[in-house]
DRENRO-673493 format. One record per residue (C-alpha): residue in three letters; x, z, y; residue number from 1. Coordinates in Angstrom, 1 decimal. Layout:
residues N
[node "Ala" [X Z Y] NUM]
...
This chain:
residues 111
[node "Met" [-180.3 116.0 16.4] 1]
[node "Asn" [-181.5 116.8 19.8] 2]
[node "Asn" [-182.1 120.4 18.8] 3]
[node "Met" [-178.3 120.7 17.8] 4]
[node "Gln" [-177.2 119.2 21.1] 5]
[node "Asp" [-179.5 121.6 23.0] 6]
[node "Leu" [-178.2 124.5 21.0] 7]
[node "Phe" [-174.5 123.7 21.8] 8]
[node "Lys" [-175.1 122.3 25.4] 9]
[node "Phe" [-172.7 123.9 27.8] 10]
[node "Asp" [-173.5 124.2 31.4] 11]
[node "Tyr" [-170.1 124.0 33.2] 12]
[node "Thr" [-171.5 124.5 36.7] 13]
[node "Lys" [-173.3 127.8 35.6] 14]
[node "Phe" [-170.1 128.9 33.9] 15]
[node "Ala" [-168.1 128.2 37.0] 16]
[node "Gln" [-170.5 130.1 39.2] 17]
[node "Glu" [-170.5 133.1 36.9] 18]
[node "Phe" [-166.7 133.0 36.8] 19]
[node "Ala" [-166.6 133.0 40.5] 20]
[node "Asp" [-169.0 135.8 40.8] 21]
[node "Asn" [-166.9 137.9 38.3] 22]
[node "Met" [-163.6 137.3 40.2] 23]
[node "Lys" [-165.2 138.7 43.3] 24]
[node "Ala" [-165.2 142.1 41.5] 25]
[node "Tyr" [-161.5 141.8 40.8] 26]
[node "Ser" [-160.5 140.7 44.3] 27]
[node "Ala" [-158.9 144.0 45.1] 28]
[node "Leu" [-155.5 143.5 43.5] 29]
[node "Pro" [-153.3 146.6 42.6] 30]
[node "Glu" [-150.5 147.4 44.7] 31]
[node "Val" [-147.3 146.0 43.2] 32]
[node "Lys" [-144.3 148.4 43.7] 33]
[node "Phe" [-140.9 147.0 42.5] 34]
[node "Asn" [-138.8 149.9 43.9] 35]
[node "Lys" [-139.1 153.5 42.5] 36]
[node "Asn" [-138.1 156.5 44.5] 37]
[node "Gly" [-135.6 159.0 43.1] 38]
[node "Tyr" [-138.3 161.3 41.6] 39]
[node "Glu" [-139.9 158.5 39.6] 40]
[node "Ile" [-136.5 157.4 38.3] 41]
[node "Arg" [-135.5 160.9 37.3] 42]
[node "Thr" [-138.9 161.4 35.6] 43]
[node "Gln" [-138.5 158.2 33.7] 44]
[node "Leu" [-134.9 159.2 32.7] 45]
[node "Leu" [-136.2 162.6 31.5] 46]
[node "Asp" [-138.9 160.9 29.5] 47]
[node "Ile" [-136.3 158.5 27.8] 48]
[node "Ala" [-134.0 161.4 27.1] 49]
[node "Lys" [-136.9 163.4 25.6] 50]
[node "Asp" [-137.8 160.5 23.3] 51]
[node "Val" [-134.3 160.0 22.1] 52]
[node "Val" [-133.8 163.7 21.3] 53]
[node "Gln" [-137.1 163.8 19.6] 54]
[node "Phe" [-136.2 160.7 17.5] 55]
[node "Glu" [-132.9 162.2 16.5] 56]
[node "Tyr" [-134.6 165.4 15.5] 57]
[node "Lys" [-137.2 163.6 13.4] 58]
[node "Thr" [-134.5 161.5 11.7] 59]
[node "Lys" [-132.6 164.8 10.7] 60]
[node "Ile" [-135.9 166.3 9.5] 61]
[node "Gly" [-136.2 163.3 7.2] 62]
[node "Gln" [-132.8 164.0 5.8] 63]
[node "Ile" [-133.2 167.7 5.1] 64]
[node "Glu" [-130.4 168.8 2.9] 65]
[node "Phe" [-131.5 170.4 -0.2] 66]
[node "Ser" [-129.4 171.7 -2.9] 67]
[node "Ala" [-129.9 173.8 -6.2] 68]
[node "Gln" [-127.4 175.7 -8.0] 69]
[node "His" [-127.6 177.8 -11.2] 70]
[node "Asp" [-126.7 181.5 -10.5] 71]
[node "Asp" [-125.0 182.8 -13.7] 72]
[node "Lys" [-125.3 186.4 -12.7] 73]
[node "Lys" [-129.1 186.3 -12.1] 74]
[node "Gly" [-129.8 183.6 -14.6] 75]
[node "Gln" [-131.9 181.7 -12.0] 76]
[node "Met" [-131.8 178.6 -10.0] 77]
[node "Val" [-130.8 179.2 -6.3] 78]
[node "His" [-132.2 176.7 -3.8] 79]
[node "Asn" [-130.6 176.2 -0.5] 80]
[node "Val" [-132.5 174.3 2.3] 81]
[node "Thr" [-130.6 173.4 5.4] 82]
[node "Met" [-132.9 172.6 8.3] 83]
[node "Pro" [-131.7 170.9 11.5] 84]
[node "Glu" [-131.7 173.0 14.7] 85]
[node "Val" [-134.8 172.3 16.9] 86]
[node "Pro" [-133.7 170.7 20.2] 87]
[node "Gly" [-134.8 172.6 23.4] 88]
[node "Val" [-134.9 171.8 27.0] 89]
[node "Asp" [-131.0 172.1 27.3] 90]
[node "Lys" [-130.6 169.3 24.7] 91]
[node "Val" [-133.0 167.1 26.6] 92]
[node "Leu" [-131.3 167.8 30.0] 93]
[node "Glu" [-127.9 167.1 28.4] 94]
[node "Ala" [-129.1 163.7 27.0] 95]
[node "Ala" [-130.6 163.0 30.5] 96]
[node "Glu" [-127.3 163.7 32.2] 97]
[node "Lys" [-125.5 161.3 29.8] 98]
[node "Phe" [-128.0 158.6 30.6] 99]
[node "Asn" [-127.7 159.2 34.4] 100]
[node "Ala" [-123.9 159.1 34.1] 101]
[node "Phe" [-124.1 155.8 32.2] 102]
[node "Ile" [-126.5 154.4 34.6] 103]
[node "Asn" [-124.3 155.4 37.7] 104]
[node "Gly" [-121.3 153.9 35.9] 105]
[node "Asn" [-119.2 157.1 36.1] 106]
[node "Gly" [-119.9 158.4 32.6] 107]
[node "Lys" [-118.4 157.7 29.2] 108]
[node "Thr" [-120.6 156.7 26.4] 109]
[node "Asn" [-119.5 159.7 24.1] 110]
[node "Lys" [-122.0 160.8 21.6] 111]
């Protein structure tokens, strides 16, 4: 039984010393900045707008409209696929302006 006690013996003083030594390496705490400047806020706003527009596009891609009709003149099936429009920078900026207007309290939440 002595062997089991030796095997699971825990040296608290050694652990405490190692912990203290490791904490010295982390003594330099990162700078905490609560207020963001205008550029950081606009960048974050554009990032959110981009994510929303991208999400809407991916949702539309998942719902591609597909229809098939029989053309009596040709005697064949005619397939129509309607793809959603790929959003560009203008769409992202439009979404960002809507978010900005909402945040500033002077915009309507029209979709």
